[in-house]
C-alpha positions as CSV (number, residue, x, y, z in Angstrom):
1,M,-12.0,-27.2,-22.5
2,I,-12.7,-25.1,-19.7
3,K,-9.3,-23.7,-17.8
4,K,-9.8,-24.3,-14.3
5,I,-9.1,-21.7,-11.7
6,N,-8.3,-22.6,-8.2
7,T,-9.5,-19.7,-6.0
8,V,-9.4,-19.3,-2.3
9,L,-11.7,-16.4,-0.8
10,I,-11.4,-15.0,2.2
11,D,-14.0,-11.9,3.5
12,D,-14.8,-11.5,7.2
13,E,-18.5,-11.0,6.7
14,P,-20.3,-14.1,6.2
15,G,-22.9,-12.9,3.7
16,S,-20.5,-11.2,1.7
17,L,-18.8,-14.4,1.1
18,I,-22.0,-16.6,0.7
19,T,-22.8,-13.8,-1.8
20,L,-19.8,-14.4,-3.6
21,E,-19.6,-17.8,-3.7
22,G,-23.4,-18.3,-5.2
23,L,-22.2,-16.1,-8.4
24,L,-19.1,-17.5,-8.8
25,A,-21.3,-21.0,-8.3
26,R,-23.7,-19.7,-11.1
27,H,-21.7,-17.8,-13.2
28,C,-18.3,-18.6,-13.6
29,P,-17.8,-22.3,-14.3
30,Q,-13.7,-21.7,-14.6
31,V,-13.8,-21.3,-10.6
32,T,-13.2,-24.0,-8.6
33,I,-13.3,-22.6,-5.1
34,T,-10.7,-24.8,-3.1
35,G,-11.2,-22.7,0.3
36,S,-13.5,-20.2,1.7
37,F,-12.4,-18.5,5.1
38,Q,-13.6,-15.9,7.1
39,N,-10.5,-15.8,9.4
40,P,-7.5,-14.4,7.5
41,K,-5.0,-16.5,9.9
42,E,-6.5,-19.7,8.8
43,A,-6.5,-18.6,5.2
44,L,-3.0,-18.0,5.6
45,N,-2.0,-21.2,6.6
46,F,-4.3,-22.9,3.7
47,I,-2.5,-20.6,1.3
48,R,1.1,-21.8,2.0
49,K,0.1,-25.3,1.3
50,S,-2.0,-25.1,-1.6
51,T,-1.1,-22.4,-3.8
52,P,-4.1,-21.0,-5.3
53,D,-4.3,-19.5,-8.8
54,L,-6.2,-16.8,-7.9
55,L,-7.2,-15.2,-4.3
56,M,-10.0,-13.1,-4.1
57,I,-9.8,-10.9,-0.5
58,D,-11.2,-8.4,1.1
59,I,-9.0,-5.4,2.1
60,E,-9.8,-4.4,5.9
61,M,-10.9,-7.4,8.0
62,P,-9.9,-8.0,12.0
63,F,-6.4,-8.9,13.1
64,M,-5.2,-8.9,9.4
65,N,-5.9,-7.2,6.5
66,A,-5.6,-8.1,3.0
67,F,-2.0,-6.3,2.8
68,N,-0.8,-8.1,6.0
69,L,-1.6,-11.4,4.4
70,L,0.2,-11.0,1.0
71,D,3.4,-9.8,2.9
72,Q,3.2,-13.2,4.6
73,V,3.2,-15.4,1.8
74,K,5.3,-12.9,-0.7
75,P,6.5,-13.3,-3.4
76,V,3.0,-13.7,-4.7
77,K,2.7,-16.4,-7.1
78,F,-1.0,-15.8,-8.0
79,D,-3.5,-13.6,-9.5
80,V,-5.2,-11.4,-6.9
81,I,-8.6,-9.9,-7.0
82,F,-9.5,-7.1,-4.0
83,V,-13.3,-7.2,-3.0
84,T,-14.2,-4.5,-0.9
85,A,-16.8,-1.4,-0.1
86,F,-13.8,1.5,0.3
87,N,-14.0,2.9,-2.8
88,D,-11.2,5.3,-1.6
89,Y,-7.7,6.6,-3.7
90,A,-6.1,3.4,-2.6
91,V,-8.7,1.8,-4.4
92,K,-7.8,4.1,-7.5
93,A,-4.3,3.0,-7.3
94,F,-5.2,-0.7,-8.0
95,K,-7.5,0.3,-11.2
96,Y,-4.6,2.3,-12.5
97,A,-1.8,0.1,-11.6
98,A,-3.6,-2.9,-13.4
99,I,-4.8,-4.8,-10.1
100,D,-8.0,-6.2,-10.5
101,Y,-10.8,-5.3,-7.6
102,L,-14.4,-5.4,-7.3
103,L,-16.5,-2.8,-5.5
104,K,-19.4,-4.2,-3.0
105,P,-22.4,-4.9,-3.7
106,V,-20.4,-7.1,-6.4
107,N,-21.6,-6.5,-9.9
108,L,-22.1,-9.6,-11.7
109,D,-20.6,-8.1,-15.1
110,E,-17.9,-6.9,-13.6
111,L,-17.4,-10.0,-11.7
112,V,-17.2,-12.0,-15.2
113,E,-15.4,-9.6,-17.0
114,S,-12.5,-9.9,-13.5
115,I,-12.6,-13.7,-14.0
116,N,-12.3,-13.6,-17.6
117,R,-9.2,-11.5,-17.1
118,V,-7.6,-14.1,-15.1
119,V,-8.3,-17.2,-17.3
120,S,-6.9,-15.4,-20.3
121,K,-3.8,-15.2,-18.2
122,L,-3.6,-18.7,-17.3
123,G,-0.6,-20.6,-18.6
124,N,1.2,-17.4,-20.0
125,S,4.6,-16.8,-19.2
126,Y,3.7,-13.0,-17.6
127,N,5.3,-12.2,-14.0
128,K,2.4,-12.6,-11.8
129,E,4.3,-11.5,-8.9
130,S,5.3,-8.3,-10.3
131,K,2.4,-5.9,-9.7
132,V,1.2,-7.2,-5.8
133,N,4.3,-7.4,-5.0
134,D,5.4,-3.7,-6.2
135,L,2.5,-2.1,-4.2
136,L,3.3,-3.9,-1.3
137,N,6.7,-2.5,-1.2
138,V,5.8,1.1,-1.7
139,M,3.2,0.5,0.8
140,Q,5.1,-0.7,3.6
141,S,8.0,2.3,2.9
142,A,5.3,4.8,2.7
143,P,4.6,7.0,5.7
144,A,1.8,6.5,7.6
145,G,-1.4,8.4,5.9
146,S,0.1,8.7,2.4
147,V,-1.8,7.7,-0.6
148,I,-0.2,5.2,-3.0
149,I,-0.3,7.0,-6.5
150,P,0.0,4.9,-9.8
151,L,2.6,6.6,-12.3
152,A,2.3,6.0,-15.7
153,D,5.3,6.8,-18.2
154,L,6.9,5.4,-21.2
155,T,8.6,2.5,-19.4
156,G,5.5,1.3,-18.1
157,I,3.4,1.7,-14.2
158,K,5.3,2.3,-11.0
159,L,3.8,3.5,-7.9
160,E,4.5,6.2,-5.8
161,A,3.4,7.5,-1.8
162,S,2.0,10.9,-2.7
163,I,4.0,12.2,0.4
164,N,6.6,12.0,-1.9
165,I,5.3,14.7,-4.8
166,V,6.1,18.4,-4.1
167,L,4.5,19.6,-7.0
168,L,2.5,18.7,-10.3
169,E,2.6,21.2,-13.6
170,A,0.4,20.6,-16.6
171,N,2.2,20.0,-20.0
172,G,-0.8,19.2,-22.6
173,S,-2.1,16.0,-21.9
174,Y,0.8,15.4,-19.5
175,T,1.8,16.2,-16.2
176,Y,5.5,16.8,-14.6
177,L,5.9,16.0,-11.4
178,E,9.1,17.2,-9.3
179,M,9.6,14.8,-6.4
180,L,11.3,15.2,-3.0
181,N,14.4,14.0,-4.3
182,G,14.9,16.0,-7.1
183,R,13.5,13.8,-9.9
184,R,11.1,15.2,-12.5
185,E,8.9,12.9,-14.6
186,L,6.8,13.2,-17.2
187,I,3.8,11.3,-16.7
188,S,1.2,10.3,-19.2
189,K,-2.1,12.1,-17.5
190,T,-3.4,15.2,-17.6
191,L,-3.5,17.7,-14.6
192,K,-7.2,17.0,-14.1
193,D,-6.6,13.2,-13.6
194,F,-4.2,13.9,-10.8
195,E,-6.7,16.4,-9.3
196,D,-9.2,13.8,-9.0
197,L,-7.0,11.3,-7.8
198,L,-5.0,12.7,-5.3
199,P,-6.4,13.4,-1.8
200,H,-7.9,16.7,-0.9
201,K,-6.7,17.3,2.1
202,D,-2.9,17.0,0.8
203,F,-3.1,18.6,-2.5
204,C,-4.4,21.9,-3.8
205,R,-5.0,23.2,-7.1
206,I,-3.3,26.5,-7.1
207,H,-3.1,27.7,-10.8
208,H,-4.8,26.7,-14.2
209,S,-1.3,24.1,-14.6
210,Y,0.1,23.9,-11.1
211,I,-1.1,21.5,-8.0
212,I,0.9,21.7,-5.0
213,N,1.3,19.3,-2.0
214,L,0.4,21.7,1.1
215,H,3.0,20.1,3.5
216,H,5.8,20.7,1.0
217,I,5.5,24.7,1.1
218,R,8.2,26.8,2.3
219,E,6.3,30.2,2.5
220,Y,4.1,32.3,0.8
221,I,4.8,35.4,-0.6
222,Y,1.9,38.3,-0.4
223,G,0.6,40.0,-3.7
224,R,-2.3,40.1,-6.0
225,G,-2.8,36.5,-5.9
226,G,0.6,35.9,-4.4
227,S,2.9,32.9,-4.9
228,V,4.4,30.0,-3.0
229,V,8.0,28.7,-2.7
230,M,8.0,25.2,-2.4
231,V,10.8,23.2,-0.2
232,N,12.7,22.5,-3.3
233,G,13.0,26.1,-4.2
234,T,10.3,26.2,-7.2
235,Q,8.0,29.6,-6.9
236,I,4.8,29.2,-8.2
237,E,2.3,32.1,-8.8
238,V,-1.4,31.7,-7.2
239,S,-3.9,32.5,-9.6
240,V,-6.4,35.2,-8.3
241,R,-9.3,33.2,-8.3
242,K,-7.7,30.4,-6.0
243,R,-6.0,32.3,-3.8
244,S,-8.9,32.7,-1.1
245,E,-9.6,28.4,-1.6
246,F,-5.6,28.4,-1.2
247,L,-5.1,30.5,1.8
248,L,-7.8,28.9,3.7
249,R,-6.4,25.7,3.5
250,Y,-2.9,26.8,4.1
251,K,-3.4,28.5,7.4
252,K,-5.1,25.1,8.9
């Protein structure tokens, strides 16, 4: 017997909504669309009354974005698949934090995989609330313009605002992070992984083994490559081949 997923769709673009409805109807027999909305405010009232199994929602919409809406129905007791045209750092955070998302135009194979993941969790006792609610809590507390970064260690995945990271130090296939509050964390990603994930405007790789947050430099000491002193007192050598790029960005 096919498990049915009561699903609500929200997207302010009518064409995207129609396309998603058609793909689900033709290729995902498990999905029952109980509501389809262009106006997130109307959808909010419906969700409060019906409590779906799954919400598929665009991120950026007029009047209310996806996070504003989800915040108003906390605790979130249903699965969420974000559907977005923006392949940015926040979307990468969803991926690494095991929160599902689809990029527009929606790929059929990826859509089917996402729905199958939701089906596999139906009836299980896993906590639907934790991932989305943790993301919302971090986003609300993060300073404006900060990117949400997923950090995976031995205890699981937690989310952190990028502004709180002072520097990153390579340690083989792991990376040490030094945080503004003095914490030093060992994360199971390489420095290159973080280089790809962190916003280029805020972070600079100044050495084979180090990435620094440009907003947390206390001073630059001249020399062949020179060195930087970070706000937490850590002094790091700037490699000669990285010096020109670093100084160009530091002076900005």
